[in-house]
N, C-alpha and C positions, 0 to 999 in steps of 0.2 A: 735170523728170521723169527718173527713172533709166531708162536703156536697157541691157538685158542682152544680151551676146553668147550666141547659142545655135547649136549645131550639130545638124542634123537628118539622119537617114538616110531616104531615100525609096526604096521598092521597089514593083515591080508585076510580076505574072506572069500576069495575065488580061486579055483584051481588047487594046486598042491601048496597049501598055505605054509606048512612048515618048510618045505623045500624053497619056496619063494623067499621066506625070511632068511634062510641060510645063504641063498644067492645074493640077496641084498647086502648082507654083511661081507660076503666075498668081494662084491663090487666096491663097497665102501672102503675095504682094506687096500684097494688099488689107488685110492685118491686121498686117504687120510689114515691116521693111526688109530686102531681100535684099542681103547684102554680098558674097557669093561663092558660086559653085557649081562643083562638080567636073564632070569628064567623066561620061558615062553608061557603065556597065559591065554586062556580062552574066555571069551565073554560074548554076550549077545551084542548085536550091532547097536551103536549109540546114535540117537538122532533120527534114525529110520529103522525101526525094528523088524520090518518085513523083508529080511534078507538073511543069508547064512551068518553063522557065528564067526567072529574074528579070532585070529591068533595075533597076539600083541607082544611086543618086546621093547625094552629100552636099551639103547646102546650109548656108551660114552666114547667119544672120539676126540682127537685133536686135529686141527687143521690150521694152515697158514693162510687160507683164503679169507676174504672178507665175507660178512654175512650174505651179501647179495650174490657174490660169486659162488659161495657154497650152496645157496638155495638153487642156483642154476645147475650145479653139479648134481644135486639130489634129484632134480627134475630129469636130467639125462639118465640117471640110474633107474628111476621109475619108468621112463620110456623104454629103456633096454629090457625091462622085465615085463613089458606089455601093458603098462598103465595107460588107460585112456581117460581123459577128464570129461566127465559129463556133469551131472548135477551134484549139489552139495549133499554129503552124507550118503552117497550111493555106494553100492558094492564095488570092490576094487581088488585087483590082483595084488597091488602093493600101494601103501601110503607111507611116506616118510615125512615126518613133521619135525621141525626144530623146536625143542622144548625150551632149552636155554642155550645161549651163545655167550660164553664167558659170563660176565656179570652185566652184560649190555641190556639196555631197554631200547627196543626198536619199534617204531610205529610208522610204517610206510605202507603205501597201497599194496606192495608185493609181499611184505613180511611184517609180522607182529611177533616180537620176542620180549618176554617169555610168551609161550603159546597162550592165546587168550582163553582157552578152555582147560588148561592144565589143572587148575584147582578144582574143577568140577567133575573130573573123570577118574574113577578108581582104576580103570584099566591102564591109565597112564601113571597114576600115583603109586600103585602097589609095586610095579617093577622099578619105578624110579627110586622109591624108598629102599628097595632091595639092594641097589648098588650105590645110592648116595643119600642116606637118610638125613645127614646134617647140612646138606647144601641149602642155602637160604635163597628163597624167591626174592629177586631184587626189587620187586614192586610192593608186594604185601609184607615183606620182611619177616616171613615165617619159614622155618625149616620144612623140608619136604615131609618129614614124619609128622609135623604138626598139621600140615595141610591135609594129609591123609586122615588124621584123627578127627578133623572137623568136616570132612567131605560128606555131603548129604546124598551123594549118588547111591541109590539102592542096588545097583548092579551086582551080580555074582561074578566074581573073577576067580577062575580056577587055574591053579598052576598045572602046567602040562609037563614041563621039563625043568631040570636044574641047570 
């Protein structure tokens, strides 16, 4: 059975944010293999700043599911943790995004991989570089550490835990 490396971004800005990230990782461990996880970082909300700060983390996993199947699995986990889908960039108990799925480039109505905003968000790039600085973005052909170096996002990203 083929196992695909996947990088996920986890974010929470409602409720027990740190506890929710831990629960998300526990639930992920039931459906895939956790290979690595970054520190937890705090940052102001992106896209809609009139909401509580987020805690963010990047997790590397492996899965044998297809990208579409894995996306559905992630939606189930989000729902288990109390996620309700309302507007774009709204406050949420949990958000799990696929950043990279192996070296695949996916553009479907349900899923875009690599994540379309990955290169613009320090709260994603900083934890991603922490665990995989040399991984190359399959579209822009730059390593994660290079993407962070040229990222124009002015956000302050504060490490909370190691």
